[in-house]
C-alpha positions as CSV (number, residue, x, y, z in Angstrom):
1,M,-6.4,142.2,23.7
2,S,-9.6,140.5,24.6
3,L,-12.9,141.9,23.2
4,P,-16.4,140.9,24.1
5,R,-18.4,138.7,21.7
6,V,-20.9,140.7,19.8
7,E,-23.5,139.7,17.2
8,R,-23.5,143.1,15.4
9,L,-21.2,146.1,15.3
10,L,-22.1,149.5,14.1
11,A,-19.3,151.7,12.8
12,V,-20.3,155.3,11.9
13,V,-17.7,157.0,9.8
14,A,-17.8,160.3,7.9
15,H,-16.6,158.9,4.6
16,P,-17.1,155.5,3.0
17,D,-13.3,154.7,3.2
18,D,-12.7,155.9,6.8
19,E,-12.9,152.4,8.2
20,S,-9.6,151.6,6.4
21,F,-7.7,154.3,8.3
22,G,-7.0,153.0,11.8
23,L,-10.5,151.8,12.6
24,G,-10.1,148.9,10.2
25,A,-7.8,147.1,12.6
26,V,-10.3,147.4,15.4
27,L,-13.2,146.3,13.2
28,D,-11.1,143.3,12.1
29,R,-11.0,142.1,15.8
30,F,-14.7,141.7,15.7
31,V,-15.0,139.7,12.4
32,R,-15.1,136.0,13.0
33,G,-12.6,133.9,11.1
34,G,-14.0,132.6,7.8
35,T,-16.7,135.2,7.6
36,L,-15.2,136.8,4.5
37,D,-14.6,133.4,2.9
38,D,-18.3,132.5,3.4
39,P,-20.2,135.7,2.7
40,R,-23.5,134.0,3.4
41,G,-22.7,134.5,7.1
42,V,-22.8,138.3,6.8
43,T,-25.9,139.9,5.3
44,P,-26.5,143.6,5.4
45,D,-29.7,144.9,7.0
46,V,-29.9,147.8,4.5
47,H,-28.1,148.9,1.3
48,I,-27.1,152.6,1.2
49,Y,-25.7,154.9,-1.5
50,T,-27.0,152.5,-4.2
51,R,-27.3,155.3,-6.8
52,S,-23.6,154.9,-7.5
53,K,-23.4,151.1,-7.5
54,V,-22.0,149.4,-10.6
55,G,-24.5,147.7,-12.9
56,W,-23.2,144.1,-12.3
57,V,-23.9,144.4,-8.5
58,T,-27.3,143.0,-7.8
59,L,-29.2,143.6,-4.6
60,P,-31.4,140.9,-3.1
61,E,-35.1,141.4,-4.0
62,G,-37.0,143.0,-1.2
63,A,-33.9,144.2,0.6
64,P,-34.2,147.8,1.8
65,A,-32.1,150.0,-0.5
66,F,-31.6,153.7,-0.7
67,D,-30.0,156.0,-3.2
68,D,-28.5,158.0,-0.4
69,Y,-28.8,157.5,3.4
70,Y,-32.0,156.6,5.2
71,D,-33.9,157.6,8.3
72,S,-32.8,155.0,10.9
73,K,-35.7,155.9,13.2
74,Q,-38.1,154.5,10.6
75,L,-36.2,151.4,9.8
76,W,-34.3,150.2,12.9
77,P,-36.0,148.1,15.5
78,A,-36.9,149.8,18.8
79,E,-34.3,147.9,20.8
80,S,-31.5,149.1,18.3
81,L,-32.6,152.7,18.7
82,E,-32.6,152.3,22.5
83,R,-29.0,150.9,22.4
84,L,-28.0,153.8,20.2
85,R,-29.5,156.3,22.6
86,A,-27.8,154.7,25.5
87,A,-24.4,154.7,23.7
88,L,-24.7,158.4,22.9
89,A,-25.9,159.4,26.3
């Protein structure tokens, strides 16, 4: 199966572990080889549900972080919101 090259991929799931049930294989097709071996190549835009993170996990200073979820309309760039609107149309 040939998939297009993408810079970013958004997976919206109902529960934090849902990507491991079926969708995980699809998501794996989009991860470049070596990405998980060199985590500097993958940096999150925002950290969510940080209220339940364990104490030894440190978040980068200045990185957007939320105890729960966040309002994407306030944080996402306009072009990202437009792509989302187009995808949901």
